[in-house]
C-alpha positions as CSV (number, residue, x, y, z in Angstrom):
1,M,0.0,0.0,0.0
2,F,1.3,3.5,-0.9
3,L,0.5,5.0,2.5
4,S,2.9,3.7,5.1
5,T,2.0,4.3,8.7
6,K,3.0,3.1,12.1
7,I,1.2,-0.1,13.0
8,S,-1.1,0.5,15.9
9,G,-1.5,-1.8,18.9
10,Y,-4.8,-3.4,17.9
11,I,-3.5,-4.2,14.3
12,R,-0.4,-5.8,15.9
13,S,-2.8,-7.9,18.1
14,L,-4.7,-9.0,15.0
15,Y,-1.5,-10.1,13.2
16,Y,-0.3,-12.0,16.3
17,S,-3.6,-13.9,16.7
18,Y,-3.8,-14.6,13.0
19,A,-0.2,-15.8,12.9
20,A,-0.9,-18.1,15.9
21,C,-4.0,-19.5,14.1
22,I,-2.0,-20.2,11.0
23,F,0.8,-21.8,13.1
24,F,-1.6,-24.3,14.8
25,I,-3.3,-25.1,11.4
26,I,0.1,-26.1,10.0
27,L,0.7,-28.3,13.0
28,W,-2.8,-29.7,12.5
29,V,-1.9,-30.5,8.9
30,I,1.3,-32.3,10.0
31,S,-0.5,-34.3,12.7
32,N,-3.2,-35.4,10.2
33,A,-0.6,-36.3,7.6
34,Y,0.8,-38.8,10.1
35,F,-2.3,-41.0,9.5
36,H,-1.6,-41.2,5.7
37,T,2.0,-42.3,5.9
38,E,3.8,-45.6,6.8
39,L,4.5,-44.1,10.3
40,L,0.9,-45.1,11.2
41,T,1.7,-48.9,10.8
42,I,5.3,-48.5,12.2
43,F,4.3,-47.0,15.6
44,G,1.0,-48.9,15.8
45,E,-2.0,-48.1,17.9
46,S,-0.3,-46.2,20.8
47,G,1.4,-43.8,18.4
48,A,-1.9,-43.3,16.6
49,I,-3.8,-42.5,19.8
50,Y,-1.2,-40.0,20.8
51,M,-1.2,-38.3,17.4
52,A,-5.0,-38.2,17.3
53,K,-5.0,-36.4,20.7
54,I,-2.3,-34.0,19.4
55,A,-4.4,-33.3,16.3
56,N,-7.4,-32.6,18.6
57,I,-5.4,-30.0,20.5
58,F,-3.9,-28.4,17.4
59,S,-7.4,-28.1,15.9
60,Y,-8.8,-26.7,19.1
61,M,-6.0,-24.1,19.4
62,S,-6.5,-22.9,15.8
63,L,-10.2,-22.4,16.6
64,T,-9.2,-20.6,19.8
65,F,-7.0,-18.1,18.1
66,A,-9.6,-17.6,15.4
67,F,-12.0,-16.6,18.2
68,I,-9.3,-14.4,19.7
69,Y,-8.8,-12.8,16.3
70,S,-12.6,-12.0,16.1
71,C,-12.4,-10.6,19.7
72,H,-9.6,-8.2,18.7
73,L,-11.5,-7.2,15.6
74,T,-14.7,-6.2,17.5
75,S,-12.7,-4.6,20.3
76,A,-10.9,-2.4,17.9
77,I,-14.2,-1.2,16.3
78,H,-15.8,-0.4,19.6
79,E,-12.6,0.9,21.1
80,N,-12.7,-1.3,24.2
81,K,-10.7,-4.2,25.7
82,F,-11.4,-7.9,26.0
83,K,-14.5,-8.6,28.0
84,L,-14.3,-10.8,31.1
85,W,-16.6,-13.5,29.8
86,E,-14.5,-13.8,26.7
87,I,-11.3,-14.3,28.7
88,M,-13.1,-16.8,31.1
89,T,-14.5,-18.7,28.1
90,I,-11.0,-19.1,26.6
91,V,-9.4,-20.1,29.9
92,I,-12.0,-22.6,31.0
93,M,-12.4,-24.3,27.6
94,T,-8.6,-24.5,27.1
95,I,-8.1,-26.2,30.5
96,Y,-10.9,-28.6,29.7
97,A,-9.4,-29.4,26.3
98,F,-6.0,-30.3,27.7
99,Y,-7.5,-32.2,30.6
100,V,-9.8,-34.5,28.6
101,N,-7.2,-35.2,26.0
102,F,-4.0,-35.8,28.0
103,I,-5.0,-36.3,31.7
104,S,-8.2,-38.3,31.7
105,G,-7.7,-39.7,28.2
106,K,-11.4,-39.9,27.6
107,T,-11.5,-38.5,24.1
108,I,-9.5,-41.1,22.1
109,I,-9.6,-44.7,23.6
110,G,-8.3,-46.7,20.6
111,V,-7.4,-46.8,16.9
112,T,-7.9,-49.8,14.6
113,I,-5.3,-49.7,11.9
114,E,-5.5,-51.5,8.5
115,S,-3.0,-49.5,6.5
116,P,-2.1,-45.9,5.9
117,S,-5.3,-43.8,5.2
118,H,-7.4,-46.8,6.3
119,F,-8.1,-46.7,10.0
120,T,-10.9,-46.2,12.6
121,I,-10.6,-44.0,15.7
122,H,-12.7,-45.1,18.7
123,F,-13.9,-42.1,20.7
124,G,-14.3,-41.9,24.4
125,Q,-17.2,-40.6,26.6
126,A,-15.7,-37.0,26.8
127,T,-15.5,-36.6,23.0
128,P,-19.1,-35.1,22.6
129,I,-18.4,-32.4,25.2
130,F,-15.0,-31.6,23.7
131,F,-16.5,-31.3,20.2
132,L,-19.3,-29.2,21.6
133,S,-16.7,-26.8,22.8
134,L,-15.4,-26.5,19.3
135,F,-18.9,-25.8,18.0
136,I,-19.3,-23.1,20.7
137,Y,-16.1,-21.5,19.5
138,T,-17.3,-21.7,15.9
139,F,-20.6,-20.1,16.8
140,L,-19.1,-17.3,18.9
141,T,-16.5,-16.5,16.2
142,L,-19.1,-16.3,13.5
143,L,-21.3,-14.1,15.7
144,K,-18.4,-11.6,16.4
145,L,-17.4,-11.5,12.7
146,I,-20.9,-10.7,11.6
147,R,-21.1,-8.0,14.3
148,S,-17.9,-6.5,13.1
149,I,-19.4,-6.1,9.6
150,K,-22.5,-4.4,10.9
151,S,-20.6,-2.1,13.2
152,N,-18.1,-0.8,10.7
153,H,-19.1,2.5,9.0
154,I,-15.8,3.0,7.2
155,K,-16.0,1.2,3.9
156,I,-12.5,-0.2,3.9
157,K,-12.9,-1.6,7.4
158,Q,-16.3,-3.0,6.5
159,L,-14.9,-4.7,3.4
160,K,-12.0,-6.1,5.3
161,S,-14.5,-7.5,7.8
162,I,-16.5,-9.1,5.0
163,Y,-13.4,-10.8,3.5
164,T,-12.3,-11.9,6.9
165,A,-15.7,-13.2,7.9
166,L,-16.1,-15.2,4.6
167,G,-12.6,-16.7,5.0
168,M,-13.3,-17.6,8.6
169,I,-16.8,-18.9,7.9
170,I,-15.5,-21.3,5.2
171,Y,-12.7,-22.4,7.5
172,L,-15.1,-23.0,10.5
173,I,-17.8,-24.7,8.5
174,T,-15.4,-27.1,6.7
175,T,-13.7,-27.9,10.0
176,A,-17.0,-28.6,11.7
177,T,-18.4,-30.6,8.8
178,F,-15.4,-32.8,7.9
179,H,-13.5,-33.0,11.1
180,L,-16.4,-33.4,13.5
181,I,-19.4,-34.8,11.7
182,T,-17.8,-37.2,9.2
183,T,-15.4,-38.6,11.7
184,F,-17.4,-38.6,14.9
185,I,-20.8,-39.5,13.6
186,Y,-20.0,-41.5,10.4
187,D,-16.6,-42.9,11.4
188,D,-15.2,-41.9,8.0
189,F,-11.5,-40.9,8.4
190,S,-10.5,-40.9,4.7
191,L,-10.9,-37.1,4.4
192,T,-9.2,-36.0,7.5
193,W,-6.6,-34.2,5.4
194,L,-9.2,-32.0,3.7
195,P,-10.1,-29.6,6.6
196,P,-6.6,-28.4,7.3
197,F,-6.0,-28.0,3.5
198,L,-9.1,-25.9,3.1
199,A,-8.2,-24.0,6.3
200,I,-4.9,-22.9,4.9
201,I,-6.6,-21.6,1.7
202,C,-9.3,-19.7,3.6
203,L,-6.8,-18.2,6.1
204,I,-4.6,-17.1,3.2
205,I,-7.6,-15.0,2.1
206,V,-7.8,-13.6,5.7
207,G,-4.1,-12.8,5.7
208,Y,-4.4,-11.1,2.3
209,T,-7.2,-9.0,3.8
210,S,-5.2,-8.1,6.9
211,V,-2.3,-6.6,5.1
212,N,-4.1,-4.9,2.2
213,Y,-6.4,-1.9,1.8
214,R,-7.3,-2.3,-1.9
215,F,-9.0,-5.5,-3.0
216,Y,-9.9,-7.3,-6.2
217,S,-13.7,-7.6,-6.7
218,W,-15.4,-10.9,-6.1
219,R,-16.7,-11.0,-9.7
220,H,-13.1,-10.6,-10.9
221,L,-11.9,-13.3,-8.6
222,I,-14.7,-15.7,-9.6
223,H,-14.1,-14.9,-13.3
224,S,-10.3,-15.6,-12.9
225,T,-11.0,-18.8,-11.1
226,I,-13.5,-20.1,-13.7
227,R,-11.1,-19.1,-16.5
228,I,-8.2,-21.1,-14.9
229,V,-10.4,-24.1,-14.2
230,L,-11.7,-24.2,-17.7
231,T,-8.3,-23.8,-19.2
232,L,-6.9,-26.7,-17.1
233,S,-10.0,-28.8,-17.7
234,I,-9.6,-28.6,-21.5
235,Y,-6.1,-29.9,-21.0
236,I,-6.6,-32.5,-18.3
237,I,-10.1,-34.1,-19.1
238,P,-9.1,-35.6,-22.5
239,I,-6.0,-37.2,-20.9
240,I,-8.1,-38.6,-18.1
241,F,-10.7,-39.9,-20.5
242,I,-8.1,-41.7,-22.7
243,S,-6.4,-43.1,-19.6
244,A,-9.3,-45.5,-19.3
245,N,-7.9,-47.3,-22.4
246,N,-5.8,-50.2,-21.3
247,D,-3.4,-49.9,-24.2
248,K,-0.4,-48.1,-22.7
249,N,1.0,-47.2,-26.1
250,V,-2.2,-45.5,-27.2
251,Y,-2.3,-43.6,-24.0
252,I,1.2,-42.3,-24.3
253,T,0.9,-41.4,-28.0
254,F,-2.4,-39.5,-27.4
255,S,-1.0,-37.7,-24.4
256,V,2.1,-36.5,-26.3
257,L,0.0,-35.4,-29.3
258,W,-2.5,-33.7,-27.1
259,C,0.1,-31.8,-25.2
260,F,1.8,-30.7,-28.4
261,T,-1.6,-29.5,-29.8
262,Y,-2.4,-27.7,-26.5
263,I,0.9,-25.9,-26.6
264,L,0.3,-24.8,-30.2
265,H,-3.2,-23.4,-29.4
266,W,-2.9,-22.4,-25.8
267,K,-3.6,-18.7,-26.6
268,K,-6.8,-19.5,-28.4
269,I,-7.9,-21.9,-25.6
270,T,-7.1,-19.2,-23.0
271,R,-9.1,-16.6,-24.9
272,L,-12.0,-19.1,-25.3
273,S,-12.0,-19.8,-21.6
274,A,-11.9,-16.1,-20.8
275,K,-15.0,-15.5,-23.0
276,I,-17.0,-18.3,-21.5
277,S,-16.1,-17.2,-18.0
278,S,-17.0,-13.6,-18.8
279,L,-20.4,-14.7,-20.2
280,L,-21.1,-16.7,-17.0
281,V,-20.0,-13.9,-14.6
282,Y,-20.5,-10.6,-16.5
283,K,-23.1,-11.7,-19.0
284,E,-20.9,-10.3,-21.8
285,L,-18.1,-11.7,-24.0
286,Y,-15.6,-9.3,-22.5
287,T,-15.1,-8.0,-19.0
288,P,-15.0,-4.3,-18.3
289,I,-11.3,-4.6,-17.6
290,D,-10.7,-6.4,-20.9
291,K,-12.6,-3.6,-22.7
292,I,-10.3,-1.0,-21.1
293,Y,-7.1,-2.9,-22.1
294,T,-8.5,-3.3,-25.6
295,T,-9.6,0.3,-26.2
296,S,-6.4,1.7,-24.7
297,K,-4.8,1.2,-28.2
298,E,-7.5,3.4,-29.8
299,I,-7.3,6.5,-27.5
300,H,-5.6,9.0,-29.9
301,N,-7.8,12.0,-30.1
302,S,-8.4,13.8,-26.9
303,S,-8.8,13.7,-23.1
304,Q,-12.6,13.8,-23.7
305,D,-12.3,10.5,-25.5
306,L,-10.4,9.0,-22.6
307,I,-13.0,10.3,-20.1
308,A,-15.9,9.0,-22.1
309,T,-14.2,5.6,-22.4
310,I,-13.6,5.2,-18.7
311,S,-17.1,6.5,-17.8
312,Q,-18.9,4.2,-20.3
313,I,-17.0,1.0,-19.4
314,L,-17.1,1.5,-15.6
315,K,-20.7,2.9,-15.8
316,L,-19.9,6.0,-13.8
317,D,-22.6,8.6,-13.3
318,G,-20.6,11.4,-11.9
319,E,-18.3,13.8,-13.8
320,L,-14.8,12.7,-14.6
321,S,-12.2,15.4,-15.2
322,I,-8.5,15.9,-16.1
323,I,-6.8,18.8,-14.4
324,S,-3.4,20.3,-14.7
325,L,-1.1,20.1,-11.7
326,D,-0.6,23.6,-10.6
327,D,1.7,24.8,-7.7
328,N,-1.0,24.5,-5.1
329,L,-2.0,20.9,-6.1
330,N,1.6,20.0,-6.5
331,S,2.4,21.0,-2.9
332,I,-0.5,18.8,-1.7
333,Y,0.0,15.7,-3.7
334,R,3.7,15.7,-4.5
335,K,4.9,13.5,-1.6
336,Y,2.5,10.6,-2.2
337,L,2.1,10.6,-6.0
338,Y,5.8,11.1,-6.8
339,E,7.1,8.6,-4.2
340,H,4.6,5.8,-4.9
341,K,3.2,6.6,-8.4
342,S,-0.1,5.0,-7.4
343,A,-3.7,6.1,-7.0
344,L,-5.1,8.2,-4.2
345,I,-8.4,6.7,-3.1
346,I,-10.4,8.7,-0.6
347,D,-11.8,5.6,1.3
348,E,-8.2,4.4,1.8
349,I,-7.2,7.8,3.2
350,E,-10.3,7.8,5.4
351,Y,-9.2,4.4,6.8
352,Q,-5.7,5.7,7.4
353,L,-7.0,8.7,9.3
354,Y,-9.4,6.7,11.4
355,D,-7.2,6.2,14.5
356,R,-4.3,8.6,13.8
357,K,-3.6,12.2,13.0
358,H,-1.7,13.1,9.8
359,N,-1.6,16.7,8.5
360,D,-0.6,15.9,4.9
361,L,-3.3,13.2,4.6
362,N,-5.9,15.6,6.0
363,K,-5.1,18.2,3.3
364,I,-5.4,15.5,0.6
365,Y,-8.6,14.2,2.1
366,Y,-10.4,17.6,2.3
367,N,-9.1,18.6,-1.1
368,M,-10.7,15.4,-2.6
369,L,-13.9,16.1,-0.7
370,E,-14.0,19.7,-2.2
371,N,-13.5,18.3,-5.7
372,N,-16.1,15.4,-5.2
373,S,-13.3,13.0,-6.1
374,A,-13.2,9.4,-5.0
375,V,-10.0,8.6,-6.8
376,I,-7.0,10.6,-8.1
377,L,-4.6,9.1,-10.6
378,P,-1.4,10.8,-11.8
379,I,-0.6,11.2,-15.5
380,F,3.1,11.1,-16.3
381,D,5.0,12.6,-19.3
382,N,8.0,11.1,-21.0
383,N,10.3,12.4,-18.3
384,D,8.3,10.5,-15.6
385,S,7.0,13.8,-14.2
386,I,3.4,14.3,-13.3
387,F,1.7,17.0,-15.4
388,Q,-2.0,16.2,-15.0
389,L,-4.4,14.4,-12.6
390,L,-7.4,12.2,-13.5
391,L,-10.3,12.7,-11.0
392,L,-12.9,10.0,-10.7
393,P,-16.2,10.4,-8.9
394,R,-17.7,8.0,-6.4
395,K,-19.6,5.0,-7.9
396,S,-23.3,5.4,-8.1
397,N,-23.8,2.0,-6.4
398,G,-21.6,3.1,-3.5
399,F,-19.0,0.3,-4.2
400,L,-15.3,0.9,-3.8
401,Y,-13.0,1.0,-6.8
402,A,-11.6,-2.5,-7.2
403,N,-7.9,-3.2,-7.6
404,E,-8.3,-4.5,-11.2
405,E,-10.1,-1.3,-12.1
406,V,-7.4,0.9,-10.8
407,H,-4.7,-1.1,-12.5
408,A,-6.6,-1.0,-15.8
409,I,-7.1,2.8,-15.7
410,Q,-3.4,3.2,-14.8
411,Y,-2.5,1.1,-17.9
412,L,-4.9,3.2,-20.0
413,L,-3.3,6.4,-18.8
414,K,0.1,5.1,-19.5
415,E,-0.9,4.2,-23.1
416,A,-2.6,7.6,-23.7
417,S,0.0,9.7,-21.8
418,F,1.8,10.8,-25.0
419,Y,-1.4,12.1,-26.6
420,L,-2.6,13.7,-23.3
421,Y,0.8,15.4,-22.9
422,C,0.6,16.7,-26.5
423,E,-2.9,18.0,-25.9
424,H,-1.8,19.6,-22.7
425,K,1.0,21.4,-24.5
426,I,-1.3,22.4,-27.4
427,K,-3.7,24.0,-24.9
428,Q,-0.9,26.0,-23.4
429,S,0.1,27.0,-26.9
430,Q,-3.5,27.9,-27.7
431,K,-3.5,30.3,-24.8
432,A,-0.4,31.9,-26.1
433,A,-1.8,32.0,-29.6
434,I,-4.9,33.8,-28.4
435,S,-2.8,36.4,-26.7
436,I,-0.6,36.8,-29.8
437,S,-3.6,37.0,-32.1
438,Y,-5.1,39.8,-30.1
439,E,-1.8,41.6,-30.0
440,M,-1.5,41.3,-33.8
441,K,-4.9,42.9,-34.3
442,T,-3.8,46.1,-32.6
443,P,-1.0,47.1,-35.1
444,L,-3.2,46.0,-38.0
445,K,-5.9,48.5,-36.8
446,E,-3.3,51.2,-36.6
447,V,-2.0,50.5,-40.1
448,K,-5.5,50.5,-41.4
449,S,-6.1,53.9,-39.7
450,Y,-2.9,55.4,-41.2
451,I,-3.8,54.1,-44.7
452,S,-7.2,55.7,-44.4
453,K,-5.6,59.1,-43.7
454,I,-3.2,58.6,-46.7
455,E,-6.1,57.6,-48.9
456,K,-7.9,60.9,-48.2
457,R,-4.8,62.9,-49.1
458,I,-4.2,60.9,-52.3
459,K,-7.7,61.4,-53.5
460,S,-7.1,65.2,-53.5
461,T,-4.1,64.8,-55.8
462,E,-3.9,64.2,-59.5
463,K,-2.7,60.9,-61.1
464,S,-3.6,58.9,-58.0
465,T,-5.3,55.9,-59.7
466,L,-2.4,53.5,-59.4
467,L,-1.8,54.5,-55.7
468,L,-5.5,54.0,-54.9
469,H,-5.3,50.5,-56.5
470,N,-2.3,49.7,-54.3
471,I,-4.1,51.0,-51.2
472,I,-7.1,48.8,-52.1
473,D,-4.7,45.8,-52.3
474,I,-3.3,46.7,-48.9
475,Y,-6.9,46.9,-47.5
476,K,-7.6,43.5,-48.9
477,A,-4.4,42.1,-47.3
478,I,-5.3,43.6,-44.0
479,N,-8.8,42.3,-44.1
480,Y,-7.6,38.9,-45.2
481,G,-5.1,39.0,-42.3
482,N,-7.9,39.8,-39.9
483,Q,-10.0,37.0,-41.4
484,I,-7.2,34.5,-40.8
485,I,-6.7,35.7,-37.2
486,N,-10.5,35.5,-36.5
487,T,-10.7,32.0,-38.1
488,S,-7.7,30.8,-36.1
489,L,-9.2,32.2,-32.9
490,N,-12.4,30.4,-33.6
491,D,-10.5,27.1,-34.1
492,I,-8.5,27.6,-31.0
493,E,-11.5,28.4,-28.9
494,R,-13.6,25.8,-30.7
495,I,-16.3,28.3,-31.5
496,P,-18.8,26.7,-34.0
497,L,-19.3,28.5,-37.3
498,T,-22.6,30.3,-38.0
499,D,-24.2,30.9,-41.4
500,H,-22.8,34.4,-41.2
501,D,-19.3,33.0,-41.3
502,K,-20.0,31.0,-44.4
503,E,-20.3,32.0,-48.0
504,Y,-21.1,30.5,-51.4
505,V,-17.9,30.2,-53.4
506,C,-16.8,28.3,-56.6
507,M,-14.4,25.5,-55.8
508,G,-12.5,26.2,-59.1
509,D,-11.9,29.8,-58.1
510,I,-10.7,28.8,-54.6
511,L,-8.3,26.3,-56.1
512,R,-6.8,28.8,-58.6
513,E,-6.3,31.4,-55.9
514,S,-4.8,28.9,-53.5
515,I,-2.4,27.4,-56.1
516,N,-1.3,30.9,-57.2
517,D,-0.6,31.9,-53.6
518,Y,1.1,28.7,-52.8
519,T,3.4,28.8,-55.8
520,Y,4.2,32.5,-55.5
521,D,7.5,31.7,-53.8
522,N,7.9,28.3,-55.5
523,E,7.4,28.9,-59.2
524,K,9.2,25.7,-60.0
525,Y,6.2,23.8,-58.6
526,T,3.8,25.4,-61.1
527,D,4.7,23.0,-64.0
528,R,4.2,19.9,-61.8
529,I,0.7,20.8,-60.5
530,F,-2.2,20.0,-62.9
531,L,-5.6,21.4,-62.3
532,D,-8.9,20.2,-63.9
533,V,-11.9,22.4,-62.9
534,K,-14.2,21.9,-65.9
535,D,-16.8,20.2,-63.7
536,D,-17.0,23.0,-61.2
537,F,-19.4,23.2,-58.2
538,I,-20.4,25.6,-55.4
539,V,-19.3,25.3,-51.8
540,H,-21.1,26.8,-48.8
541,A,-18.4,27.1,-46.2
542,N,-15.8,29.4,-44.6
543,K,-13.5,30.2,-47.4
544,T,-10.5,30.7,-45.2
545,K,-10.8,27.2,-43.8
546,I,-11.1,25.6,-47.2
547,V,-8.0,27.5,-48.3
548,F,-6.2,26.1,-45.2
549,I,-7.2,22.6,-46.2
550,I,-6.0,23.1,-49.8
551,F,-2.7,24.6,-48.6
552,N,-2.2,21.6,-46.2
553,L,-2.9,19.1,-49.0
554,L,-0.6,21.0,-51.4
555,K,2.1,21.0,-48.8
556,N,1.8,17.2,-48.3
557,A,1.7,16.5,-52.0
558,T,4.8,18.6,-52.8
559,Y,6.8,17.5,-49.7
560,Y,8.6,14.8,-51.8
561,F,9.1,16.8,-54.9
562,N,12.9,17.0,-54.3
563,S,13.3,13.3,-53.4
564,H,11.0,12.2,-56.3
565,P,11.8,14.5,-59.2
566,E,9.3,12.8,-61.5
567,S,6.4,13.1,-59.1
568,T,3.4,15.4,-60.1
569,V,0.2,16.5,-58.5
570,E,-3.2,16.2,-60.1
571,I,-6.2,18.1,-58.7
572,K,-9.6,17.5,-60.1
573,I,-13.2,18.5,-59.1
574,I,-16.2,16.4,-59.9
575,S,-19.8,17.5,-59.3
576,G,-22.6,15.0,-58.6
577,L,-26.3,14.8,-57.8
578,S,-25.9,14.1,-54.1
579,F,-22.4,15.2,-53.3
580,N,-19.3,16.7,-55.0
581,K,-15.7,15.6,-54.9
582,L,-12.3,17.3,-54.8
583,I,-9.5,14.9,-55.6
584,F,-5.8,15.5,-54.8
585,K,-3.5,12.8,-56.3
586,D,0.3,12.9,-56.1
587,Y,2.7,10.4,-57.6
588,G,5.1,10.4,-54.7
589,P,6.3,7.5,-52.4
590,G,2.7,6.6,-51.3
591,I,1.6,5.5,-47.8
592,E,2.0,2.0,-46.3
593,K,-1.2,0.1,-45.8
594,D,-0.8,-0.4,-42.1
595,I,-0.2,3.4,-41.6
596,I,-3.1,4.8,-43.7
597,D,-5.8,4.3,-41.0
598,N,-3.9,6.5,-38.6
599,I,-3.1,9.6,-40.7
600,F,-6.2,11.5,-39.6
601,N,-5.4,11.0,-35.9
602,N,-4.1,14.0,-33.9
603,F,-0.3,14.2,-33.6
604,F,0.3,11.4,-36.1
605,T,3.3,12.1,-38.4
606,Y,4.8,9.9,-41.1
607,K,8.5,10.4,-42.2
608,K,8.3,14.2,-41.6
609,H,10.9,15.6,-39.3
610,N,9.1,19.0,-38.8
611,G,5.5,17.7,-38.9
612,T,3.1,18.4,-36.0
613,G,0.6,15.6,-36.8
614,L,-2.2,18.2,-36.7
615,G,-2.7,19.1,-40.4
616,L,-4.8,16.2,-41.6
617,S,-6.7,15.9,-38.4
618,Y,-7.7,19.6,-38.8
619,C,-8.8,18.8,-42.4
620,K,-10.9,16.0,-41.1
621,R,-12.5,18.2,-38.5
622,V,-13.3,21.0,-40.9
623,M,-14.9,18.7,-43.5
624,K,-17.0,17.0,-40.8
625,A,-18.2,20.4,-39.6
626,I,-19.7,21.2,-43.1
627,D,-21.3,17.7,-43.4
628,G,-18.5,16.5,-45.6
629,D,-15.6,14.1,-45.2
630,I,-12.1,13.3,-46.4
631,Y,-10.5,10.0,-46.9
632,C,-7.3,8.6,-48.4
633,N,-6.4,5.9,-50.9
634,S,-2.8,5.0,-51.5
635,V,-0.6,2.4,-53.2
636,F,2.7,2.3,-51.5
637,G,5.5,3.2,-54.0
638,E,3.1,4.5,-56.6
639,H,0.7,7.3,-55.5
640,T,-1.5,8.9,-52.8
641,E,-5.0,10.1,-53.4
642,F,-7.0,12.3,-51.0
643,V,-10.8,12.6,-51.8
644,L,-12.8,15.4,-50.2
645,I,-16.6,15.0,-50.2
646,F,-18.7,18.2,-50.2
647,P,-22.5,18.2,-49.8
648,N,-24.3,19.3,-53.0
649,I,-25.7,22.8,-52.5
650,N,-29.3,22.9,-53.8
651,H,-29.9,26.5,-54.3
652,S,-31.3,28.6,-57.1
653,N,-29.6,29.7,-60.3
654,N,-29.9,33.3,-59.0
655,I,-27.7,32.5,-56.1
656,K,-25.2,30.9,-58.4
657,E,-25.2,33.8,-60.8
658,S,-24.9,36.4,-58.1
659,T,-22.1,34.4,-56.6
660,K,-20.2,34.2,-59.9
661,I,-20.8,38.0,-60.6
662,H,-19.5,38.8,-57.1
663,I,-16.4,36.6,-57.6
664,M,-15.7,38.2,-61.0
665,N,-16.0,41.7,-59.7
666,T,-13.6,41.0,-56.9
């Protein structure tokens, strides 16, 4: 556990009583094992009687310390000491157990031995009372464990009590059933090894509960158990079935072939077992945890996608959020998150603060309460530094976050950390870009004001036509600059476009203007770009954004002109009844088949040292915003083709004509 604290007195008492219980169970196992070895026949009846009495005492002592464990548990909850009747019960019953077994000898009076594992124990007249004392211990222990569950108001303590109670209940019931009923009532001693074996398994669960604060859910544990059992059954059952064949050669041949087949297909068998187990436990082919691990490879777009994925899979009703780690939060969380790189869970902190004071934990606890956060997970950058925190709300059903859920979310954050870090840096850059854009507007306004004054003076002079045309060009440049700034600001702030921001324009005219502007400083590109605009169409969109798309596609298409001197670019527009197309085709190196599905993801770059990985994702976003789309076809080593789909604009000829006249006049 990431929170290390000093072990308090009652926890130490729990550990001691638990350790003593385990110790006597191990001795019980050893004493029972005696009856299934050759030692049983070697030492005869006297040795068997003595070992049977020893087994009785070890069994009794394990139940005694189980009862002491439950007493410590309830005493800790109610903050009181052992009660007198509890102490008297332990003392009186312990004295009686040793007396009837070793002094009076009235519990075991004889043992009939046939062979190892085949024997009959003859009980004395004191045995019923001795076994009754064991039932009393069992009843009192169960009563106290159930009481500890009801009395706990802290969820971690309550869950620990439930796990402990279940482990102890299984141990006590199996002990009572096999060790007492089957042996004492039915004289069946063939299964005397089973109670100690089950007791060890159950008390391992109790031990796991005692030393941990974060647990795997029961559904996950059941699912894992069924999956393992199915996987082993598929391997073992055919071998057991064929073993019925008396032909040894057939059995050996089949076993070798089956083992070889199993090794070849073990992954498929494991996946099949996992699906069957998931259907039985979760009623779905895949568990929620499997879904998180599977979708972690597909989180490439934004933090919102990450939040939506976690919320949907874990079925969280509250709001998830990702926040940046500022100086204030850094001072609060640094110690625990940097040292342990684990999750902070409010219920675990509440458990830690229950019986001790801790200023740092108090700050974390109240900060999480203010943010309505049940879990905080750190998000690391490439330098292993925390730059963001993922805040998860409490579950709507009131359950705690299970260990497998926390691990799965941590894995998801690790896989998505690069994209989250890039998004974080972009948001920081966006803030700077907004500031710069507003700063740029100020000098443009001043330039526009000065030009207006110059224009008035020029109009009063003769031969001013050429100068006025130049001033008009300057006005156009300033207006276009403002338009670019406004469009960029809208993109940065994610402000949706209104009809006022859109206009009807001819695609052919946009292409001509864009190509002329793009090749202004690169005239050598002009002869390698071929434009076909015979089948023109009208677009209703923000012109500046369409120009951005064309520039980006031109930049991608001409990027390999130097390394591929024979490559050219073909641009063609096709109008249709339901939609129109703009096709960019370049004869460069092409794109590999396994790469092409990723090119529209944010931050994805391909063989470009200076690329940001944002160009094509921006194109995709703009095209989707106007109810269009963009996709790519490529043959590696031959060509790459981008196809842009535009919705067909069903408007009157008057609009078309007015649009064309407006474009011609400008």
